[in-house]
One Martini backbone bead per residue (centre of mass of N, CA, C, O) as a GRO file, in nm:
protein
  224
    1MET     BB    1   0.058   0.062  -0.021
    2ARG     BB    2   0.298   0.254   0.002
    3ASN     BB    3   0.386   0.218  -0.289
    4GLN     BB    4   0.130   0.328  -0.418
    5ASN     BB    5   0.143   0.614  -0.294
    6PHE     BB    6   0.418   0.689  -0.404
    7PHE     BB    7   0.350   0.659  -0.711
    8LYS     BB    8   0.113   0.854  -0.707
    9LYS     BB    9   0.274   1.109  -0.623
   10LEU     BB   10   0.477   1.094  -0.852
   11ALA     BB   11   0.270   1.129  -1.080
   12VAL     BB   12   0.153   1.398  -0.989
   13THR     BB   13   0.414   1.559  -0.997
   14ALA     BB   14   0.462   1.516  -1.300
   15MET     BB   15   0.196   1.651  -1.389
   16ALA     BB   16   0.263   1.925  -1.273
   17ALA     BB   17   0.509   1.980  -1.447
   18VAL     BB   18   0.362   1.955  -1.719
   19PHE     BB   19   0.151   2.173  -1.669
   20VAL     BB   20   0.340   2.403  -1.633
   21GLY     BB   21   0.473   2.384  -1.919
   22THR     BB   22   0.185   2.402  -2.083
   23ALA     BB   23   0.061   2.672  -1.938
   24LEU     BB   24   0.264   2.830  -2.089
   25PRO     BB   25   0.335   3.075  -2.273
   26LEU     BB   26   0.524   3.196  -2.572
   27SER     BB   27   0.570   3.514  -2.509
   28GLY     BB   28   0.764   3.551  -2.235
   29THR     BB   29   0.570   3.547  -1.986
   30ALA     BB   30   0.556   3.550  -1.653
   31HIS     BB   31   0.423   3.293  -1.421
   32ALA     BB   32   0.211   3.195  -1.144
   33ILE     BB   33   0.161   2.852  -1.027
   34SER     BB   34  -0.049   2.654  -0.855
   35VAL     BB   35  -0.028   2.334  -0.727
   36GLY     BB   36  -0.300   2.315  -0.581
   37ASP     BB   37  -0.475   2.327  -0.834
   38ILE     BB   38  -0.383   2.057  -0.948
   39PHE     BB   39  -0.468   1.873  -0.710
   40ASP     BB   40  -0.765   1.946  -0.713
   41ARG     BB   41  -0.828   1.821  -0.998
   42VAL     BB   42  -0.727   1.515  -0.893
   43GLY     BB   43  -0.809   1.476  -0.572
   44LEU     BB   44  -0.566   1.605  -0.404
   45LYS     BB   45  -0.336   1.671  -0.178
   46VAL     BB   46  -0.103   1.885  -0.072
   47PRO     BB   47   0.201   1.856  -0.017
   48LYS     BB   48   0.402   1.985   0.223
   49LYS     BB   49   0.684   2.001   0.027
   50VAL     BB   50   0.521   2.156  -0.176
   51THR     BB   51   0.581   2.425  -0.389
   52THR     BB   52   0.576   2.698  -0.558
   53VAL     BB   53   0.596   2.756  -0.904
   54ARG     BB   54   0.824   2.959  -1.096
   55SER     BB   55   0.836   3.107  -1.428
   56THR     BB   56   1.165   3.221  -1.402
   57PRO     BB   57   1.257   3.219  -1.669
   58VAL     BB   58   1.152   3.222  -2.019
   59GLU     BB   59   1.089   3.030  -2.290
   60ASN     BB   60   1.067   3.043  -2.610
   61ALA     BB   61   1.013   2.912  -2.920
   62THR     BB   62   1.340   2.923  -2.983
   63GLY     BB   63   1.488   2.868  -2.680
   64SER     BB   64   1.524   3.141  -2.562
   65THR     BB   65   1.593   3.362  -2.313
   66GLN     BB   66   1.374   3.582  -2.143
   67THR     BB   67   1.417   3.918  -2.029
   68PRO     BB   68   1.357   4.191  -1.884
   69THR     BB   69   1.370   4.515  -2.041
   70LYS     BB   70   1.481   4.819  -2.092
   71PRO     BB   71   1.440   5.090  -2.244
   72ALA     BB   72   1.590   5.273  -2.459
   73GLN     BB   73   1.807   5.533  -2.435
   74PRO     BB   74   1.876   5.827  -2.530
   75VAL     BB   75   2.136   5.983  -2.696
   76THR     BB   76   2.346   6.238  -2.556
   77THR     BB   77   2.514   6.515  -2.697
   78THR     BB   78   2.777   6.738  -2.592
   79GLN     BB   79   2.883   7.044  -2.709
   80PRO     BB   80   3.103   7.269  -2.694
   81ALA     BB   81   3.137   7.583  -2.682
   82THR     BB   82   3.202   7.803  -2.943
   83GLY     BB   83   3.465   8.049  -2.985
   84GLN     BB   84   3.574   8.379  -3.044
   85THR     BB   85   3.848   8.591  -2.951
   86SER     BB   86   3.908   8.918  -3.036
   87THR     BB   87   4.262   9.020  -3.089
   88PRO     BB   88   4.523   9.201  -3.118
   89SER     BB   89   4.797   9.191  -3.271
   90THR     BB   90   5.120   9.250  -3.231
   91LEU     BB   91   5.161   9.399  -3.497
   92GLN     BB   92   4.927   9.600  -3.473
   93ALA     BB   93   5.020   9.725  -3.206
   94LYS     BB   94   5.284   9.842  -3.317
   95ARG     BB   95   5.163  10.026  -3.533
   96GLU     BB   96   4.997  10.199  -3.337
   97LYS     BB   97   5.237  10.299  -3.169
   98VAL     BB   98   5.378  10.454  -3.391
   99VAL     BB   99   5.152  10.653  -3.451
  100GLN     BB  100   5.122  10.773  -3.163
  101THR     BB  101   5.414  10.872  -3.142
  102ALA     BB  102   5.415  11.062  -3.384
  103ILE     BB  103   5.182  11.248  -3.280
  104SER     BB  104   5.319  11.325  -2.999
  105LEU     BB  105   5.560  11.493  -3.167
  106LYS     BB  106   5.437  11.733  -3.326
  107ASP     BB  107   5.507  11.975  -3.091
  108ARG     BB  108   5.839  11.884  -3.049
  109VAL     BB  109   5.917  11.935  -3.355
  110LYS     BB  110   6.188  12.073  -3.547
  111TYR     BB  111   6.319  12.183  -3.819
  112ALA     BB  112   6.645  12.058  -3.941
  113HIS     BB  113   6.939  12.022  -4.027
  114TRP     BB  114   7.138  11.754  -4.000
  115SER     BB  115   7.385  11.933  -3.878
  116GLN     BB  116   7.152  12.052  -3.644
  117ARG     BB  117   7.101  11.844  -3.450
  118ASP     BB  118   6.864  11.816  -3.153
  119GLU     BB  119   6.767  11.557  -2.904
  120THR     BB  120   6.781  11.696  -2.590
  121GLY     BB  121   6.561  11.885  -2.587
  122PRO     BB  122   6.235  11.985  -2.562
  123ILE     BB  123   6.317  12.070  -2.851
  124ILE     BB  124   6.331  11.903  -3.143
  125LYS     BB  125   6.605  11.887  -3.378
  126THR     BB  126   6.523  11.788  -3.716
  127ASP     BB  127   6.466  11.587  -3.972
  128CYS     BB  128   6.293  11.355  -4.144
  129SER     BB  129   6.477  11.103  -4.067
  130GLY     BB  130   6.501  11.181  -3.766
  131TYR     BB  131   6.203  11.148  -3.702
  132THR     BB  132   6.165  10.847  -3.777
  133TYR     BB  133   6.379  10.745  -3.588
  134LEU     BB  134   6.251  10.857  -3.323
  135VAL     BB  135   5.983  10.710  -3.332
  136TYR     BB  136   6.101  10.417  -3.319
  137LYS     BB  137   6.258  10.454  -3.060
  138LEU     BB  138   6.013  10.539  -2.869
  139ALA     BB  139   5.823  10.293  -2.935
  140ASN     BB  140   5.960  10.021  -2.891
  141VAL     BB  141   5.935   9.768  -3.150
  142GLY     BB  142   6.226   9.648  -3.258
  143VAL     BB  143   6.320   9.912  -3.428
  144THR     BB  144   6.617  10.033  -3.607
  145LEU     BB  145   6.704  10.302  -3.760
  146VAL     BB  146   6.872  10.488  -3.970
  147ASN     BB  147   7.082  10.769  -3.851
  148ARG     BB  148   7.111  10.970  -4.134
  149ASP     BB  149   6.924  10.909  -4.404
  150ASP     BB  150   6.683  10.848  -4.643
  151ASP     BB  151   6.851  10.663  -4.828
  152ALA     BB  152   6.903  10.441  -4.612
  153GLN     BB  153   6.601  10.383  -4.534
  154ALA     BB  154   6.521  10.292  -4.839
  155LYS     BB  155   6.680   9.987  -4.782
  156VAL     BB  156   6.476   9.883  -4.580
  157GLY     BB  157   6.302   9.618  -4.571
  158GLN     BB  158   5.996   9.613  -4.741
  159LYS     BB  159   5.851   9.636  -5.035
  160VAL     BB  160   5.596   9.881  -5.137
  161ALA     BB  161   5.320   9.953  -5.293
  162TRP     BB  162   5.101  10.151  -5.412
  163GLY     BB  163   4.819  10.115  -5.190
  164GLN     BB  164   4.974   9.893  -4.967
  165PHE     BB  165   4.951  10.023  -4.697
  166GLU     BB  166   5.075  10.043  -4.362
  167LYS     BB  167   5.112  10.108  -4.059
  168GLY     BB  168   5.451  10.243  -4.046
  169ASP     BB  169   5.527  10.305  -4.311
  170LEU     BB  170   5.773  10.405  -4.544
  171LEU     BB  171   5.779  10.711  -4.736
  172PHE     BB  172   5.920  10.803  -5.056
  173PHE     BB  173   6.060  11.109  -5.201
  174TRP     BB  174   6.097  11.351  -5.435
  175ILE     BB  175   6.205  11.698  -5.482
  176ASP     BB  176   6.434  11.804  -5.700
  177LYS     BB  177   6.512  11.502  -5.803
  178PRO     BB  178   6.449  11.264  -6.002
  179GLY     BB  179   6.546  10.960  -5.830
  180ASP     BB  180   6.591  11.125  -5.555
  181VAL     BB  181   6.596  11.097  -5.233
  182GLY     BB  182   6.427  11.367  -5.013
  183HIS     BB  183   6.187  11.207  -4.852
  184VAL     BB  184   6.004  11.122  -4.534
  185GLY     BB  185   5.734  10.912  -4.412
  186ILE     BB  186   5.442  10.813  -4.216
  187TYR     BB  187   5.204  10.584  -4.211
  188ILE     BB  188   4.849  10.628  -4.058
  189GLY     BB  189   4.624  10.614  -4.245
  190ASP     BB  190   4.377  10.722  -4.453
  191ASN     BB  191   4.578  10.840  -4.668
  192LYS     BB  192   4.821  10.913  -4.455
  193ILE     BB  193   5.086  11.131  -4.340
  194ILE     BB  194   5.373  11.176  -4.129
  195HIS     BB  195   5.589  11.478  -4.128
  196ASN     BB  196   5.897  11.654  -4.170
  197PHE     BB  197   5.823  11.965  -4.368
  198GLY     BB  198   6.007  12.185  -4.279
  199TYR     BB  199   6.042  12.505  -4.155
  200LYS     BB  200   5.734  12.600  -4.184
  201ASN     BB  201   5.586  12.315  -4.079
  202ASN     BB  202   5.702  12.068  -3.983
  203VAL     BB  203   5.484  11.869  -3.831
  204VAL     BB  204   5.264  11.682  -4.047
  205ILE     BB  205   4.947  11.610  -4.201
  206SER     BB  206   4.899  11.422  -4.506
  207THR     BB  207   4.759  11.379  -4.813
  208LEU     BB  208   4.762  11.140  -5.077
  209ASN     BB  209   4.800  11.285  -5.352
  210SER     BB  210   4.897  11.338  -5.674
  211GLU     BB  211   5.169  11.467  -5.597
  212TYR     BB  212   5.278  11.234  -5.429
  213LYS     BB  213   5.253  11.021  -5.650
  214LYS     BB  214   5.452  11.158  -5.848
  215ARG     BB  215   5.696  11.151  -5.611
  216PHE     BB  216   5.700  10.863  -5.579
  217MET     BB  217   5.928  10.581  -5.507
  218VAL     BB  218   5.900  10.435  -5.208
  219ALA     BB  219   5.822  10.160  -4.988
  220ARG     BB  220   5.869  10.063  -4.633
  221ARG     BB  221   5.868   9.765  -4.432
  222VAL     BB  222   5.953   9.717  -4.072
  223LEU     BB  223   5.674   9.571  -4.004
  224TYR     BB  224   5.650   9.181  -4.007
   0.00000   0.00000   0.00000
C-alpha cells in the first residue's frame, strides 16, 4: 500500500510539472502557477513539502531565454560651446604704437638741417629722416632705423607698392631731382602720412594726393 501511495504521489508530481510547462504561453511572459490548483483538479491534497513553482525566466518558442529589459534610452551628446575671442595681433599693436608715438611728437619737433640736429632739448631739432628714426626709437617696437639720411632708410625692410600701405610704413619721395630720394614720412592710415616737412611746416599730417603720387619713389615696411 505504501508503495502504491508513493508511486501515486510521484505520478501526480510529474503531472504537475508537465502542466506547469504546458500551461505557460510562448510569449515570453512569466506567470506564477499554484501547484495546489493542480492537485485539486485530480482530487488529491497538496503534499506538505511541495511549494509553488514560478516560471521565470521563460523560454520562448525559439528556445532562447527572455528576460525583461528596460527600454533603450536616447543618447545625448553635448558639444562644448565654441567661440572666438578677437584680440589685436602683436604686429597690429606695434603699428598702432608707432602711429601714436609719431602724433605725440607733433608739437615737440622742429625741422632742422641734418648737420644741426639736437635731440636732447625739450624741443627736438631734426630733419625728416631724423624724425622717423626718433619715432621708432621712442615707440620701442624692436626696430632701429638708420639714423643718417633718408637714402639709407629707403633700403631697409620690405618694398611696398603704392596703395598697399600699412600703418608704420615708410614712404619716400623725390623733392628736387626725380630719382633721388629727398623726403620720408610715416603712413598713419586713411591715405595719410605724418612727416617733418621743412622749416615752415615742421611736423604735419598730409593726405596722399596726386602730387605725392607723382613724386612717390618707394615704400618700405619695417614691421612685419
